[in-house]
C-alpha positions in Angstrom: -13.5 -24.7 0.0 -15.6 -24.6 2.9 -17.3 -21.3 4.0 -15.0 -21.2 7.0 -12.0 -21.8 5.1 -13.0 -18.9 3.0 -13.5 -16.7 5.6 -10.0 -17.3 7.6 -8.2 -17.2 4.2 -9.9 -15.4 1.2 -11.3 -12.3 3.3 -9.1 -13.0 6.2 -5.1 -13.2 6.4 -5.2 -17.1 7.0 -6.1 -18.7 10.2 -3.9 -18.2 13.8 -2.6 -20.9 15.8 -5.4 -22.2 18.0 -7.7 -19.9 16.7 -11.3 -21.3 16.8 -12.9 -21.2 13.3 -15.9 -18.2 12.9 -19.3 -19.8 13.7 -21.4 -17.3 11.9 -18.8 -16.3 9.0 -20.5 -13.7 7.5 -21.5 -12.2 11.2 -17.8 -12.4 12.1 -16.9 -10.5 8.9 -19.3 -7.8 9.0 -18.4 -7.2 13.0 -14.8 -6.2 12.1 -16.3 -3.3 10.0 -17.0 -1.6 13.3 -14.1 -3.6 15.2 -11.5 -2.3 13.4 -8.6 -0.3 14.8 -6.7 2.5 12.8 -3.9 2.5 15.4 -3.0 -0.6 17.2 0.0 -0.3 19.5 2.9 -0.8 16.5 1.2 1.9 14.4 0.7 4.5 17.1 4.4 3.7 18.1 5.7 4.6 14.3 7.1 7.7 13.2 4.9 10.5 12.0 5.5 12.1 8.6 6.3 15.4 10.1 9.3 13.9 11.8 10.3 12.0 8.8 10.0 15.0 6.6 12.4 17.2 9.0 14.8 13.9 8.8 14.6 13.8 5.0 15.5 17.6 5.0 18.4 16.9 7.4 19.4 14.0 4.6 19.2 16.4 2.1 21.6 19.2 3.7 23.9 16.4 4.9 24.3 15.1 1.3 24.3 18.6 0.0 27.3 19.3 2.4 29.1 16.1 1.5 28.9 17.1 -2.0 30.7 20.3 -1.5 33.1 18.8 0.9 34.3 15.9 -2.0 34.6 19.1 -4.4 36.8 21.1 -2.2 39.1 18.1 -1.6 39.0 16.3 -4.5 37.7 13.0 -3.2 34.6 10.9 -4.6 31.4 11.5 -2.8 31.3 7.6 -2.7 34.5 7.3 -1.2 33.8 9.8 1.4 30.5 8.0 2.4 32.7 4.8 2.3 34.9 6.8 5.2 32.1 7.5 7.2 31.2 4.2 7.2 34.2 2.8 8.7 34.5 5.6 11.0 30.6 4.4 12.3 29.0 7.4 11.1 25.7 6.6 9.2 25.9 8.8 6.5 22.9 10.6 4.5 19.2 9.1 4.4 20.5 6.1 7.0 17.7 7.1 9.8 15.0 7.1 7.0 16.2 3.7 5.7 16.1 2.5 9.6 12.5 4.2 9.4 11.3 2.4 6.4 12.4 -1.1 8.2 10.8 -0.2 11.2 7.5 0.7 9.3 7.9 -2.8 7.9 7.9 -4.5 11.2 5.2 -2.3 12.6 2.7 -3.5 9.6 3.8 -7.3 9.5 3.1 -7.3 13.5 -0.2 -6.2 13.4 -1.2 -8.5 10.5 0.2 -11.4 12.6 -1.5 -10.8 15.9 -5.0 -8.5 14.5 -8.2 -9.9 15.5 -9.4 -8.3 12.3 -7.7 -9.8 9.3 -10.5 -8.6 7.0 -10.1 -5.4 7.6 -6.4 -5.6 7.7 -6.7 -6.8 4.2 -8.6 -4.1 3.1 -5.6 -1.9 4.4 -3.3 -3.9 2.4 -5.7 -3.8 -0.7 -6.2 0.3 -0.7 -2.6 0.9 0.3 -1.8 -1.3 -3.1 -4.5 0.8 -5.1 -2.6 3.9 -3.8 0.8 2.7 -4.4 4.1 4.9 -3.7 7.6 2.8 -3.9 10.5 2.9 -1.7 12.5 3.0 -5.1 12.8 6.7 -4.9 14.9 8.0 -2.0 12.4 11.0 -1.1 9.6 8.1 -0.3 11.8 5.9 1.7 11.1 6.7 4.7 7.3 8.2 4.3 6.0 4.8 3.2 4.9 3.3 6.1 3.5 6.7 7.5 1.4 7.0 4.2 -0.2 4.1 5.0 -0.5 4.2 8.9 -1.7 8.2 8.2 -3.6 8.2 5.1 -5.0 4.6 4.1 -6.1 3.3 7.6 -7.8 6.2 9.1 -10.3 6.3 6.2 -10.5 2.5 5.4 -14.3 2.3 6.7 -15.2 5.6 5.5 -16.1 7.1 2.5 -13.6 6.7 -0.4 -13.5 10.7 -1.2 -12.1 11.2 2.1 -9.8 8.2 1.7 -8.7 10.1 -1.8 -8.5 13.4 -0.3 -5.9 12.0 2.7 -4.3 10.2 0.0 -3.3 13.0 -2.3 -2.5 15.4 0.2 0.1 12.9 1.9 3.6 13.9 1.7 4.4 10.4 0.2 2.4 10.8 -2.4 3.0 13.9 -3.3 7.0 13.7 -3.2 6.6 10.4 -5.0 5.1 11.5 -8.1 6.8 14.8 -8.4 3.9 16.9 -7.3 6.0 18.8 -4.7 7.7 20.5 -7.5 5.3 21.5 -9.9 4.9 25.3 -10.4 2.0 27.0 -12.4 3.8 29.1 -15.4 1.7 31.8 -15.1 1.3 31.8 -11.1 3.4 34.7 -9.2 6.5 32.5 -8.5 6.2 31.0 -12.3 6.2 34.2 -13.9 9.5 35.6 -11.9 11.1 32.6 -12.9 10.4 33.0 -16.3 11.9 36.5 -16.3 14.9 35.2 -15.1 15.5 32.6 -17.7 14.6 30.0 -15.2 11.2 28.7 -16.2 9.5 26.1 -13.6 7.3 23.4 -15.1 3.9 21.8 -14.6 4.3 18.2 -13.4 1.4 16.2 -14.9 2.7 12.5 -12.6 -0.1 13.0 -10.1 -2.9 14.3 -12.1 -2.2 11.3 -14.7 -2.0 8.9 -11.8 -5.1 10.0 -10.3 -6.9 10.0 -13.1 -5.3 6.7 -14.6 -5.0 4.5 -11.3 -6.9 6.3 -8.4 -10.1 6.8 -9.9 -11.7 6.7 -13.5 -8.8 4.3 -15.0 -7.6 3.6 -18.3 -9.9 4.1 -21.2 -12.6 5.9 -19.4 -12.8 8.9 -21.8 -10.3 11.6 -20.4 -7.8 13.2 -22.5 -4.6 14.5 -22.0 -6.4 17.9 -22.1 -8.1 16.7 -19.1 -4.6 15.4 -17.4 -3.1 19.1 -17.9 -6.0 21.1 -17.1 -6.2 19.3 -13.3 -2.2 19.4 -13.2 -2.6 23.1 -13.4 -5.5 22.8 -10.8 -3.4 20.7 -8.7 -0.3 23.2 -8.6 0.2 24.8 -5.3 -0.3 21.1 -3.5 3.2 20.9 -1.9 4.9 19.9 1.1 6.1 22.3 3.6 9.5 22.1 5.6 11.6 21.0 1.8 11.7 23.8 -0.3 14.5 26.7 -0.1 12.0 29.3 -0.4 11.0 30.7 2.4 7.3 31.7 1.2 7.0 28.2 0.2 8.1 26.7 3.5 4.7 26.4 5.4 3.9 26.2 8.8 5.5 23.0 9.1 6.6 19.8 7.7 3.7 18.7 6.5 0.9 19.4 3.4 1.0 22.8 2.5 -1.1 24.5 0.0 1.6 27.2 -1.7 -0.4 29.9 -3.3 2.5 31.6 -5.3 2.9 28.6 -7.4 -0.9 28.0 -8.1 -1.6 28.7 -11.7 -4.3 31.0 -11.9 -7.8 30.7 -13.7 -10.7 28.3 -14.0 -10.3 24.9 -15.3 -12.3 22.4 -17.5 -11.7 18.6 -16.6 -13.5 15.7 -17.7 -16.5 18.1 -19.1 -17.1 20.1 -15.9 -16.0 23.4 -15.2 -14.0 24.8 -11.7 -13.7 28.0 -11.3 -12.7 28.0 -7.3 -9.5 29.3 -6.2 -6.6 28.1 -4.8 -6.8 24.7 -2.8 -10.3 24.2 -3.5 -10.0 24.2 -7.1 -8.1 20.6 -7.5 -10.3 19.6 -4.4 -13.4 20.3 -6.3 -12.0 18.3 -9.3 -11.3 15.5 -6.7 -14.9 15.6 -5.3 -16.6 14.7 -8.6 -13.6 12.1 -9.4 -14.6 10.4 -6.6 -18.1 9.8 -7.4 -17.9 9.3 -10.8 -19.3 6.2 -12.7 -16.1 5.2 -14.4 -14.4 5.5 -10.5 -17.1 3.3 -9.4 -16.6 0.6 -12.4 -12.5 0.5 -11.8 -12.9 0.1 -8.0 -15.7 -2.2 -8.2 -13.4 -4.5 -10.7 -10.2 -4.3 -8.6 -12.7 -5.5 -5.6 -13.8 -8.1 -7.4 -10.5 -9.2 -8.4 -9.0 -9.1 -5.7 -11.6 -11.2 -3.4 -13.0 -13.2 -6.2 -11.0 -14.0 -9.2 -8.2 -13.1 -11.5 -11.0 -12.8 -14.2 -13.6 -10.3 -12.3 -17.0 -12.1 -12.5 -19.0 -8.9 -14.4 -22.4 -9.7 -12.1 -20.0 -9.0 -9.1 -18.5 -5.9 -10.7 -21.6 -4.7 -11.3 -23.1 -5.2 -8.2 -20.5 -3.4 -6.6 -20.5 -0.4 -8.9 -23.9 -0.1 -7.9 -23.3 -0.1 -4.3 -20.5 2.3 -4.5 -22.9 4.9 -6.6 -26.0 4.5 -4.5 -23.9 5.3 -1.3 -22.1 7.8 -3.2 -18.9 5.7 -2.3 -19.5 4.5 0.9 -16.8 1.8 1.6 -18.3 0.1 4.2 -21.5 -0.3 2.2 -19.5 -1.7 -0.7 -17.7 -4.2 1.6 -20.9 -5.6 2.6 -22.2 -6.3 -1.0 -18.6 -8.1 -1.1 -19.5 -10.1 1.9 -22.8 -11.3 0.8 -21.2 -11.9 -2.7 -21.7 -16.1 -3.8 -18.9 -15.4 -6.3 -16.5 -14.7 -3.1 -17.7 -17.9 -1.2 -17.2 -20.0 -4.6 -15.0 -20.5 -7.9 -11.5 -21.0 -7.9 -9.3 -19.9 -4.9 -7.0 -16.8 -5.9 -2.9 -17.8 -5.5 -1.4 -16.0 -2.7 1.3 -13.1 -3.0 4.2 -13.4 -1.1 3.3 -10.8 1.5 -0.2 -13.0 2.2 1.2 -16.3 1.9 4.4 -15.3 4.7 1.6 -13.8 6.6 -0.4 -16.8 6.5 2.0 -19.2 7.4 3.7 -17.4 10.5 0.0 -16.7 11.9 -0.4 -20.5 10.9 2.6 -21.6 13.4 1.8 -18.9 16.5 4.1 -16.0 15.8 2.3 -13.0 16.9 5.9 -10.7 16.4 9.2 -11.1 14.4 12.2 -8.5 14.2 11.6 -5.7 11.5 15.0 -6.1 10.0 14.0 -10.2 9.6 10.3 -9.0 8.0 12.0 -6.7 5.4 14.5 -9.5 4.6 11.6 -12.0 4.1 9.3 -10.0 1.8 12.7 -8.9 -0.4 13.5 -12.5 -0.6 10.5 -13.9 -1.8 10.1 -11.2 -4.5 7.7 -8.6 -2.9 9.8 -6.0 -0.9 6.8 -4.0 1.0 5.8 -0.4 -0.4 8.2 -1.6 -3.3 6.2 -2.2 -6.3 8.2 -0.6 -8.7 5.6 1.4 -10.5 2.8 3.4 -9.1 0.4 0.8 -10.2 1.3 -1.3 -7.3 1.9 -5.0 -7.4 0.1 -7.4 -9.6 -3.2 -9.3 -8.1 -3.2 -12.2 -10.1 -1.5 -15.5 -10.2 0.3 -15.6 -13.3 2.7 -13.0 -11.8 3.4 -14.9 -8.3 3.3 -18.7 -9.6 6.8 -18.8 -11.1 8.7 -22.0 -10.5 11.6 -19.8 -9.1 8.7 -17.9 -6.8 7.5 -21.4 -5.5 11.1 -22.6 -4.8 11.6 -19.8 -2.6 8.6 -20.2 -0.6 9.7 -23.9 -0.1 12.9 -22.8 1.3 11.1 -20.4 3.7 8.6 -22.9 4.9 11.5 -25.4 5.8 13.1 -22.5 7.9 9.8 -21.9 9.7 9.0 -25.1 10.5 12.4 -25.8 11.7 11.9 -23.1 14.5 8.2 -24.4 15.0 7.7 -28.0 14.6 8.9 -29.2 18.1 5.8 -27.5 19.1 3.5 -27.9 16.3 1.8 -31.0 15.1 1.3 -30.8 11.6 -1.6 -33.5 11.2 -3.6 -31.9 13.7 -3.1 -28.3 12.6 -4.0 -28.9 9.0 -7.5 -29.2 9.5 -7.8 -26.1 12.0 -6.4 -24.0 9.0 -8.6 -25.5 6.5 -12.0 -26.8 8.0 -13.5 -29.0 5.6 -11.1 -28.2 3.1 -8.2 -30.2 3.3 -7.3 -32.6 0.3 -6.9 -36.1 0.7 -3.4 -36.0 -1.2 -2.1 -33.1 1.2 -3.3 -35.4 4.3 -1.8 -38.2 2.8 1.7 -36.4 2.7 1.4 -35.2 6.1 1.0 -38.5 7.6 3.8 -40.3 5.4 6.2 -37.5 6.6 9.5 -38.7 8.3 9.6 -36.2 11.2 7.5 -33.2 12.5 9.5 -30.5 10.8 9.2 -32.0 7.5 5.4 -32.5 8.0 5.0 -29.1 9.1 7.4 -27.5 5.9 4.9 -30.0 3.9 1.8 -28.3 5.2 3.3 -24.6 5.0 4.2 -25.5 1.1 1.1 -27.4 0.3 -1.4 -26.0 -2.5 -3.9 -25.2 0.1 -1.5 -22.6 1.8 -0.4 -21.5 -1.5 -3.9 -20.8 -2.2 -7.0 -18.4 -0.7 
């Protein structure tokens, strides 16, 4: 694959219709580090997390009232929801689902129209690295705000700042149940124990920070480290949702609730932390952010995403060194990626459904699509946005996406896109623009022999070249 094709597809999101290929590909990519806009119009117009938390609180109250009414009348809550729907009433959580759909639309339309596709790919990479899932109702409305507020502003900064923003965001705190973690010996925990209502420590966030976000599995930390870190994290919660006024906070956002923080010093991964309050967990995060195991974990994932399913060891080592020497400065790491010969050669990566859909739409000149259409398309193709099913995020290897059924769905989608676009697009002329100096003779011949314009375009969108990057 030629350098232009690699720049457009491996680093970017696919060539846009009518876009001239970059002249100096490495300069084009490097310029996107400084040229990235963290708040383009569709993102800026999205609902902020504070408003979404208020909506979540109202939905919870509405659901509680629905249950109470059902108990009084003897009706089942499900029946009451059906009756409300029939009467044109939205019911609990409907507005949060609408917010989710709108956020999917905003993310998709930014990807379709962006002039900095490499930067947007990095946003998607980090959003998947720090995955939250709308499988949990409390996360449905907040998943988009999480990417827009915690990921985008820090994707061109220090990893430590990105990590701190991610772990404080309400979406992460609610998704991994940190908002309900109470130190057993905290003032509130001790009072609850006296009443026979013990409030427990939740280790989910601490475990996933170590296993997925920073150090990685089999990197030397122990269960005791997870428990100690979980104790340090107590008090990190979401204001505006709790029943107790003392935990409400000044507003619906991140809130450190001192009454549930576990007192005492902690020892995590061999280091002692005597700080008090919110500063204790932050000190742990600061050290994890620049730990050698974190550097290796991040380097491996970046090499897998940009170079090969089996990450080249030499590239991993160079990325790891850049991360450590720069203390986690992400643009420094990105520049090593841009200069890496392993990314400009070797076997192409297989596109995920998200990557393929965005590339196909950009190729046919689509600048925006309705939010519901975007949400439905990714659901149909097997990669609903912000719904990976686990905190590990979506897989980044071909084996997870190249099955026969998944390919058949893409062929169907390619036909639908072609039917809408073929009247104004000549696939034979488009193909070399999408894949400069990289179009295979087999694909070129297939396009020449196509019986119609729509068939030619569908063949191009479902070609091996389009499936890979």
